[in-house]
Backbone bond lengths (Angstrom), bond angles and torsions (degrees), N, CA, C in turn:
res aa  C-N    CA-C-N  psi(-1)  N-CA   C-N-CA  omega(-1)  CA-C   N-CA-C  phi
1 X - - - 1.461 - - 1.524 108.07 -
2 X 1.315 116.47 125.65 1.457 119.72 -176.32 1.529 112.76 -86.25
3 X 1.319 117.77 -37.78 1.462 121.05 -179.34 1.524 109.49 -102.91
4 X 1.319 115.42 134.94 1.465 119.63 174.93 1.517 107.48 -131.27
5 X 1.308 116.21 113.88 1.450 123.54 -176.04 1.523 109.27 -101.87
6 X 1.305 117.01 134.23 1.457 120.49 174.75 1.527 108.16 -100.91
7 X 1.342 115.85 123.75 1.452 122.79 178.32 1.522 107.17 -119.71
8 X 1.321 116.92 121.35 1.460 120.61 177.57 1.526 109.29 -79.19
9 X 1.335 115.16 140.28 1.464 121.50 -177.32 1.522 108.62 -132.06
10 X 1.320 115.02 142.63 1.462 121.59 174.76 1.515 107.56 -122.07
11 X 1.323 116.29 128.08 1.452 120.08 172.25 1.518 107.77 -88.54
12 X 1.309 115.98 127.54 1.459 122.41 -178.99 1.524 109.79 -84.44
13 X 1.331 116.15 171.64 1.471 120.20 -177.48 1.521 112.77 -55.82
14 X 1.337 117.41 -37.02 1.464 119.81 -177.86 1.532 113.10 -73.22
15 X 1.334 117.37 -3.85 1.463 121.16 176.95 1.522 112.21 -99.06
16 X 1.309 117.17 6.99 1.455 120.77 -178.62 1.527 110.66 -53.48
17 X 1.334 115.23 124.57 1.456 121.03 179.48 1.513 115.25 87.39
18 X 1.324 118.18 -8.25 1.473 121.02 178.53 1.528 109.92 -87.73
19 X 1.336 117.23 151.39 1.459 119.03 176.84 1.527 111.28 -67.60
20 X 1.311 116.13 152.92 1.461 121.07 170.22 1.527 106.55 -72.54
21 X 1.333 118.83 135.69 1.464 119.32 178.19 1.529 111.02 -50.95
22 X 1.325 115.06 139.34 1.462 120.42 -178.05 1.528 109.11 -155.39
23 X 1.339 115.09 164.84 1.454 121.22 176.44 1.522 108.68 -75.52
24 X 1.329 117.23 134.04 1.458 121.47 -178.23 1.526 112.49 -79.96
25 X 1.333 117.01 -29.39 1.466 121.08 178.94 1.519 108.79 -135.26
26 X 1.310 115.86 168.90 1.462 122.16 -176.88 1.532 112.69 -57.77
27 X 1.319 117.27 -35.60 1.465 120.02 -175.73 1.529 113.37 -113.41
28 X 1.321 117.32 20.43 1.465 120.24 175.66 1.524 109.72 -60.66
29 X 1.324 116.45 140.44 1.463 121.07 178.67 1.521 111.78 -80.95
30 X 1.339 116.94 -30.96 1.451 120.28 -175.47 1.513 112.87 -129.96
31 X 1.322 114.64 161.62 1.467 121.33 174.48 1.526 107.72 -93.68
32 X 1.319 116.53 141.48 1.458 120.53 179.89 1.516 110.97 -76.92
33 X 1.332 115.99 141.96 1.454 123.18 176.48 1.524 108.24 -108.71
34 X 1.323 116.08 141.07 1.460 122.59 -172.32 1.522 111.48 -109.31
35 X 1.327 115.98 149.09 1.462 121.98 177.62 1.521 109.32 -75.75
36 X 1.317 116.56 120.03 1.465 122.21 178.58 1.525 108.63 -102.88
37 X 1.323 115.29 56.67 1.464 121.32 -179.87 1.524 109.14 -101.37
38 X 1.318 115.72 159.06 1.461 120.71 173.30 1.523 107.40 -86.44
39 X 1.324 116.91 119.38 1.463 120.20 178.97 1.499 111.20 69.10
40 X 1.351 116.74 -112.03 1.460 120.44 178.04 1.511 110.42 -142.81
41 X 1.326 114.19 154.48 1.456 122.67 176.51 1.523 105.97 -122.72
42 X 1.328 116.99 131.66 1.457 120.79 -179.48 1.527 109.44 -101.36
43 X 1.333 114.17 127.06 1.468 121.38 174.65 1.523 107.25 -98.00
44 X 1.312 116.68 112.30 1.467 120.49 177.68 1.533 109.05 -75.49
45 X 1.324 118.01 157.33 1.461 120.78 178.88 1.530 111.53 -54.30
46 X 1.325 115.91 135.47 1.461 121.22 177.01 1.518 115.12 74.38
47 X 1.336 117.65 13.39 1.462 120.11 -179.94 1.523 110.67 -119.78
48 X 1.330 115.33 165.81 1.459 121.21 178.13 1.515 109.83 -135.37
49 X 1.324 114.72 156.35 1.463 121.15 176.50 1.520 109.03 -147.14
50 X 1.326 114.37 150.57 1.453 121.07 173.91 1.524 107.70 -85.17
51 X 1.326 116.33 117.97 1.453 121.78 -177.53 1.531 108.50 -106.35
52 X 1.334 117.37 121.41 1.468 120.06 -179.89 1.527 111.61 -72.69
53 X 1.332 115.51 150.27 1.470 120.89 176.98 1.521 112.66 -107.19
54 X 1.316 116.92 -14.47 1.453 120.02 179.30 1.520 114.51 75.96
55 X 1.326 116.92 16.96 1.467 119.58 179.39 1.523 111.36 -132.32
56 X 1.321 114.18 152.74 1.465 123.86 168.49 1.515 106.32 -127.23
57 X 1.322 116.61 149.15 1.459 121.01 -178.74 1.519 110.86 -131.20
58 X 1.325 115.57 156.88 1.463 122.59 173.58 1.518 106.18 -118.24
59 X 1.324 115.63 93.02 1.462 121.49 -179.30 1.528 108.20 -82.40
60 X 1.320 117.78 131.36 1.469 119.50 -179.12 1.534 112.53 -61.60
61 X 1.321 114.25 149.47 1.467 120.80 176.46 1.521 109.48 -54.42
62 X 1.332 116.15 138.75 1.459 121.44 179.79 1.525 112.76 93.71
63 X 1.343 116.49 1.84 1.463 121.73 179.01 1.519 109.55 -130.64
64 X 1.312 116.20 164.44 1.458 122.81 172.69 1.516 108.21 -137.42
65 X 1.322 115.88 159.45 1.456 121.83 168.70 1.508 107.72 -101.00
66 X 1.328 117.33 127.11 1.457 121.72 177.47 1.527 107.75 -104.82
67 X 1.332 116.60 114.79 1.461 121.40 179.75 1.522 107.66 -92.02
68 X 1.324 114.88 126.12 1.461 121.02 -174.18 1.520 110.69 -128.59
69 X 1.339 116.44 154.44 1.463 119.33 177.66 1.532 111.03 -69.74
70 X 1.316 116.05 161.32 1.462 121.98 175.12 1.518 108.38 -93.19
71 X 1.312 116.70 129.53 1.461 121.02 -175.93 1.528 112.45 -63.19
72 X 1.322 117.68 -34.74 1.466 120.24 179.63 1.522 112.37 -63.92
73 X 1.339 116.96 -39.76 1.465 119.93 177.38 1.526 110.85 -65.52
74 X 1.321 116.75 -37.50 1.460 120.81 179.51 1.526 110.87 -67.60
75 X 1.313 117.29 -49.20 1.464 121.31 -176.32 1.524 112.39 -68.80
76 X 1.309 117.18 -46.84 1.464 121.00 -173.09 1.521 114.10 -83.53
77 X 1.356 117.28 -28.27 1.460 119.39 -172.19 1.526 114.90 -130.99
78 X 1.335 119.10 -4.81 1.462 120.53 -178.45 1.510 113.87 70.69
79 X 1.347 116.76 28.77 1.460 121.35 -178.73 1.522 109.43 -104.23
80 X 1.323 116.64 128.46 1.457 121.69 179.90 1.515 110.46 -139.37
81 X 1.317 115.05 -168.06 1.466 122.06 178.41 1.523 109.44 -116.32
82 X 1.335 116.24 142.59 1.466 119.49 178.81 1.524 112.28 -73.03
83 X 1.302 118.36 -35.03 1.464 120.83 -176.60 1.525 110.23 -115.69
84 X 1.319 115.75 59.13 1.463 119.31 -176.34 1.523 110.57 -95.12
85 X 1.313 119.47 129.69 1.453 123.38 -6.70 1.524 111.37 -80.94
86 X 1.303 115.06 146.49 1.456 120.84 172.72 1.514 109.19 -83.31
87 X 1.310 117.52 148.49 1.460 121.45 -178.85 1.515 110.58 -110.25
88 X 1.334 115.91 128.98 1.453 122.00 171.77 1.529 106.24 -105.13
89 X 1.320 116.94 112.20 1.459 122.09 -177.83 1.529 110.89 -75.65
90 X 1.329 115.13 155.98 1.470 121.00 -178.05 1.522 112.89 -63.00
91 X 1.325 118.31 -24.08 1.466 119.28 -178.37 1.531 113.40 -98.38
92 X 1.334 118.38 5.88 1.469 121.54 178.39 1.521 109.90 -86.44
93 X 1.326 116.56 130.06 1.462 121.50 -178.72 1.525 113.32 -123.13
94 X 1.321 117.55 8.16 1.458 120.57 179.57 1.520 111.87 -83.51
95 X 1.320 114.45 179.10 1.466 119.93 178.92 1.525 110.41 -67.89
96 X 1.308 115.91 138.09 1.459 121.07 176.07 1.526 107.84 -79.98
97 X 1.321 115.60 126.26 1.455 122.18 176.81 1.519 109.80 -119.66
98 X 1.325 116.57 148.07 1.463 122.31 -177.67 1.525 108.67 -115.47
99 X 1.341 117.00 124.57 1.464 120.81 178.16 1.529 107.68 -89.16
100 X 1.338 115.55 95.14 1.456 120.45 179.52 1.521 110.47 -87.62
101 X 1.339 115.84 144.86 1.461 123.15 179.96 1.517 108.86 -127.83
102 X 1.315 116.20 138.71 1.462 121.31 178.00 1.524 108.76 -98.45
103 X 1.331 116.23 101.93 1.459 122.19 179.11 1.524 111.78 -82.50
104 X 1.326 117.96 -8.88 1.461 121.51 -175.21 1.524 110.97 -85.59
105 X 1.313 115.24 179.81 1.455 121.54 177.48 1.519 112.94 -99.30
106 X 1.345 117.49 9.74 1.463 121.69 -177.56 1.524 110.62 -125.66
107 X 1.330 116.77 147.71 1.471 119.00 174.20 1.531 109.90 -61.88
108 X 1.327 115.70 148.75 1.459 120.57 179.74 1.526 108.65 -131.39
109 X 1.326 116.19 127.98 1.465 121.53 -179.59 1.520 110.27 -93.64
110 X 1.327 115.12 129.26 1.461 122.56 174.04 1.519 106.01 -104.79
111 X 1.320 116.07 120.97 1.464 120.78 -176.89 1.525 110.42 -107.76
112 X 1.299 114.81 155.12 1.461 121.15 177.52 1.525 109.71 -53.07
113 X 1.339 116.13 128.77 1.453 121.20 178.25 1.512 115.10 89.42
114 X 1.346 118.20 -6.09 1.464 119.85 175.82 1.525 109.71 -63.26
115 X 1.318 116.72 142.09 1.459 121.11 172.87 1.531 107.11 -79.10
116 X 1.326 116.24 116.90 1.468 120.09 -170.90 1.520 114.45 -113.04
117 X 1.317 117.86 -15.77 1.465 121.41 -178.87 1.520 107.52 -164.35
118 X 1.310 115.47 177.08 1.462 120.17 174.98 1.520 108.84 -135.51
119 X 1.333 115.77 153.99 1.452 120.31 179.38 1.519 109.82 -124.15
120 X 1.322 114.43 127.85 1.460 123.75 177.48 1.519 106.98 -110.85
121 X 1.317 116.93 141.02 1.462 121.52 179.19 1.523 108.55 -103.62
122 X 1.338 116.12 132.21 1.462 120.82 -174.66 1.523 110.80 -134.15
123 X 1.324 114.97 142.32 1.457 122.21 175.59 1.524 108.62 -75.63
124 X 1.326 115.94 142.34 1.464 121.87 -178.98 1.522 111.32 -112.13
125 X 1.306 114.91 155.36 1.460 121.34 170.84 1.527 107.34 -113.07
126 X 1.309 117.33 127.10 1.466 121.09 174.40 1.515 107.30 -85.49
127 X 1.328 116.73 139.25 1.456 120.83 -178.04 1.515 109.95 -125.35
128 X 1.304 115.40 160.91 1.449 122.57 169.41 1.516 106.27 -112.25
129 X 1.318 117.31 121.00 1.459 120.99 178.60 1.517 108.88 -88.43
130 X 1.310 115.04 126.55 1.462 121.53 179.26 1.519 108.90 -116.62
131 X 1.312 117.08 130.64 1.461 120.21 177.97 1.518 109.55 -71.74
132 X 1.330 114.98 147.10 1.468 120.98 179.08 1.523 108.12 -140.97
133 X 1.321 116.11 150.04 1.461 120.44 178.31 1.522 111.30 -71.47
134 X 1.342 116.95 -29.33 1.468 121.81 179.94 1.527 108.29 -151.72
135 X 1.330 115.77 156.44 1.461 121.69 177.16 1.515 110.07 -103.69
136 X 1.306 117.29 158.17 1.460 120.44 178.64 1.521 110.10 -64.03
137 X 1.324 116.44 147.61 1.465 122.21 -178.84 1.525 110.06 -78.50
138 X 1.350 116.51 146.20 1.464 122.91 172.55 1.520 108.60 -135.28
139 X 1.301 116.82 164.79 1.456 121.08 177.75 1.529 110.46 -62.86
140 X 1.325 117.34 -39.04 1.459 122.09 -179.22 1.522 112.03 -71.59
141 X 1.313 116.48 -38.84 1.461 119.65 -178.25 1.509 111.70 63.42
142 X 1.329 116.93 -132.39 1.465 122.52 -177.38 1.516 113.05 -93.06
143 X 1.340 117.61 6.92 1.468 120.43 -178.21 1.526 111.41 -62.51
144 X 1.294 116.60 132.07 1.455 121.73 179.59 1.510 111.00 -160.67
145 X 1.297 116.90 -178.11 1.467 123.53 177.82 1.513 112.43 49.52
146 X 1.337 115.88 57.92 1.460 120.52 174.69 1.516 114.68 86.16
147 X 1.310 117.74 18.80 1.466 119.71 -176.42 1.527 113.28 -65.50
148 X 1.335 118.38 -16.71 1.469 119.58 179.39 1.512 112.30 -94.66
149 X 1.320 118.34 5.41 1.457 121.80 178.58 1.517 112.13 108.35
150 X 1.333 114.04 -176.11 1.469 119.94 -177.34 1.502 110.37 -78.51
């Protein structure tokens, strides 16, 4: 690994007894985030809730945290995130919360300590947007939303 980023993390009171987010395997892209709920929270079909993680982070300038759903929750239970990926900005110091959505037809219980999402850290490029009267032409042009077929 060529780049090694240090991100400071604080576990809040509601994370007492929960693991610090960490990589589950040697080549995992993201660290797992845990549900810092009291007991359990039930997500009814077609509903969403903000689930606390009990952590705050200090991401270095020039980076972001990308919060993403866990594939196992999606495949096995129909649970996803409404704003996937969610962005944690470098200047945000509040608790990270995950907006989980139940896409299935069955209630789903979220228990304290469940792995509910993952966070990947990514380098950002800052840009300057300049207005233009016209954009350069491309073969694709304005084609989008399935313009190349199914």
